[in-house]
N, C-alpha and C positions, 0 to 999 in steps of 0.2 A: 542242387545246383549243377547244371550241365556244363561240361567243359567248354563248349562253344560260347556259353554266356558269361564266362569269366573275363572281366574287363579290368579289375583292380586286384592287385596282390600286395601282400605284406610279408617282408622277410625280417625276422628279428635275429640280429646277430650279424655284424658287418665284418667278420673275419674273411679269410681266404675263400672258404666255401660259400658263405653268405653273399659275398660280393659277386662271385662267379655265377651263382644261381640267379641273383638279381639281374645280371647282364643277360642271362638266357631268357628271362621273362620279357625284358624290355626289347630284346632283339626281334621278338615275334609280334610286337605291338601292344603288349599288356603293360599298363601302368604299374609301377612297383614302388612301394615305400620301403626303403632300407633303413631300419632303425637300430641304433646302438646307443647305450648310455654314455659311451666314451667318445668324445669329440675326435680324439686322435685316431681312433679306429675308423671313424667315418672319413677322416682326411686320407688315411691309408687306403680305404676302400675306393675312393675317387681315383687315386693313383693306379691301383691295381686294375680297375675296370678300364681306364684309359689305355693302359699298357696292353691289356688283353685284346681290346678292340683294335689297336694298332697291329697286333700280331695277326688277328683274323684278316685284317685288310691286306697285310703283307702276303698272306697265304692266298688271298683271293676269295675267301669265304664270304666277305662282305666288301662293299666299296667304301672308300674313305668318305664319300659323300653321306653315307648312312650314319656315321659315327655321331654327329651332333644330335640327330633325332633320337637315337638310342639313348644317349645320355640325358636328353630332355625328359624321357619317360621314367628315369630313376630319380626318386625324391629322397634325399638324405635327411635324416632327422633323429633327434634324441627324445622326441615326444611320442610315445607309443599311443597315448589316448587320441591325439589328433590324427595320427597316421592310420589308425584302425577304422576310421569312419568309412562306411560303405565298401568295405573290403569283401571280395568274393572268395579269396583263398589266402590263408595265412600259414606261414611256415616258420618254425623256430629252428635256428641253426646256432644255438648258443653252446656253451661248454658242456661236456658230458658229466655234469654234476646233478644228481637227482633233485636236490633242493632248488637249484636255479631253474631247472626245467619245470618243476612243479609250480613255481611261482609264475613263470611265463604262461603256462597253460591256463592257470586260474585267471590271469589278467586278460588273456585273449578271449576266454569264454565269456567274460563280462563285457568286453569292449566291441567285438566284431558282431555283425548281424547274425541272427539265429540260424540262417540257412547257409552260412559260410563254412567252408571246410577248414579244420585245423590239422596241419601236418607237421611231422617232425623228421629231421634228417638223421636221427640216431640210428646206430646199428648194434649198440651194445646194451642199452638200457631198456628195460621193459616198462615203457611209459604207461602202458595200459594198466599196470599194477598200481602206480602211485598218482597218476594225473587225477585231480579232483575237479571235474567239470560236470555241469548239469546235463549236458547232452553228449555222452560218450560215443554215441553212434556217429558223430561227425569227426572223430579223432582217428587219424591214420598215419602210418609212416610212409614217407617217400625218401628212400635212401639213395643219395647221389654219390658219384665218385669223382675225385679230383683228377684233373681240372674239370669242374662241373659244366663249364660251357663248351667242352670238347668231348668228353667221354659220353657215349650214348646211353649206357645203362642207367636205369633207375629201378631199384627194388621197391615195389609197393607192397606194404605189409599191413593187414588188418588186425585189429584186436578182437577179443571175444564179443564186443558189442558194436563194432564198426558196421555200419549198414552197407549192404551190397552196392547201393547206389553211390555211396561215397567212394568206395573202392573203384567202381567203374569210372566215375567222373575223374578221379585222380589219375588213373591209368590213361584215360583219354586226354586229359590235360597234358600229361607228359608227352604223349604223341604229338599234340599240337605244338609243344615246345621243341619238337625234333628229336625226342628221346625214344629209346626202345625199352618200354617198361616190362618188367617181369613181375607177375603177381604171385606172392606166396600164399599158400593155403591157410597159414596161421603164423603167429609170431613164434619164432625160435631164434635164440640169440645168435648174432653174427650173420643170419640169413644164408645166402648162397655163397657169394664171392669171398667175403671175409672169413667165412668158415673154411673154405678151401685154402685161402691165403695163409690162415693161421697154421695149418698143417705144413704148408711149404716153408713158412718161417721157422717152425720147429726143426725142420730138416736142415736148413742152411745154418742155423745157429749151432747145431750139433757138429756140422762139418767144420765150421770156423773154429769152434772151441777146441776141437781135437786136432786142428792143423792138418786136416786131410787134403785141403785144397785152399787156394787163396780166394779172396773175394772176386778178383778179376776172372779167375778160372771158373768159379761157380756161375757168374753172370754170362760168360761167353758160352759155357756148356748149355745153359738154359736158352739163351738167344738162338743158338745154332741147332736146336732140337725142338724143344717145346714151343719156342717162339715162332717157329715155322708152322708147326702142326696145329697149335691151339686155335688160331683164327679160322681154320678150315674145318676141323672135326671136334673142337672143344675137348672136354675131358671124358665125357660119357660115351659119345659116339666112337671115340678112339678105341674103346674096348672091342667094338665090332671088327676092327681091323687087326687087333691082336688075336681075336678068337675067344669067345666066352668060355669055351672048354679049357683053353690055356689059362685064361684069367682065373678060373675056378681052381685049377691045379696049383697056380702060383699062390693063391690065397691059402690053400690047404697047407702048402709048404711053410707058411708063416704061422700056421695054427689058427687061421681065421676062417670065417664062413660068412655067406651072405645069401639069404633066402631068395632074393630077387634073381641073382645070377644062377643059383642052383635050379630054380624053376625054368629059366630060359634054356639051360643046358638039357634038362629033362625033356623039354618040348622039342629039342633038336634045333633050336634057334641059336645058332652059334656065331652069327655075324655075317660079314660080307660073303663068306664062302658058302652060306646056305640061303643068301638073299634075305635073311631075316635074323635079327638079333635084338638089341635094344631098340634099334630102328628097323622099319620095314622098307625094303628096297624094291618092293613090288615086282618080284620075279626077274629082276635084271641079273645078268650073269656076273660072276665074280670079276671077270675081265672088264666088263663095262663099268662096274663100280670103282675098281682100282684105277682105271684109266681116268675117270673124272676126278678122283681124289688127287692123283699124281700130277695132272695138268695144273690143278690149283696150287699144289705144293711148289711146282716149278715157277709159276708166276709170282708166288709169294717170295720165294728165294731170290728171284731176279730183282724184285722190288726192294727187298731189304738190303741187298748188296748195292743197289743203285743209290740208296740214300745213306750208305755207310753206317748202317744201324748197329753193326757189331762193335763199333768203337764206343768207349764210355763217353757220356755227354760231358 
């Protein structure tokens, strides 16, 4: 199934994420059935989607005139069997409970067409271990981030039997939806972002528990440092500006080691100062590289201050 050929989608689970994902499909013209066994969940989903669409219109991302047609493309139902008819792409966004997901996968495998893709929004469960479906090559993870209709990233994760065509089509579909997919080489729990976030969480839990700083101090510290740098250099490229030789020395001071960094240092690829580190700067001088980075930092700083981003919401 090519991404361009996908006309009908199915979202199972009408919670905050499911509603937001359904909105995203409908916004680009794809019909979507949003299914949940609970009528109250569907009623809430209608309210959430309407509110999100109004916010998008207030921002100027869509016009108010588009809202009725987007809503018309979302079909709310408690009947999975009827909703699964002629679906090209099905996605489960139900609770992170193995037995529940296992049942949903089995039902989808029986109900949707054989060439349709089955996707999961999970980030913590190894669905490839327990999903019992006849065609495991069509099972893939597409992990979104809340709010799903705003945050660009979707982590696309294959299982050991997922076909390359399904991975490619899923990534291309995410692009069609306006997302920026990152394809993992294989399943590893928590993937990229949540794996990093989990370590950050461990750090601020420790700080709060020991009373070393207040919650407000922690958030202000992060917003006024990492919050400025991360959108520009991420977490990996930032090492090139620290200097990989210094990074290695710091790791050693903590009794740690990393073969990837050690190899870079051995090769003399130390970062911006040698025009090659984790990233290749194609012979540009350190001054050129730093100038480009710093101008972007200044623009980001101006923007964050202009929207009063440092104050708690």
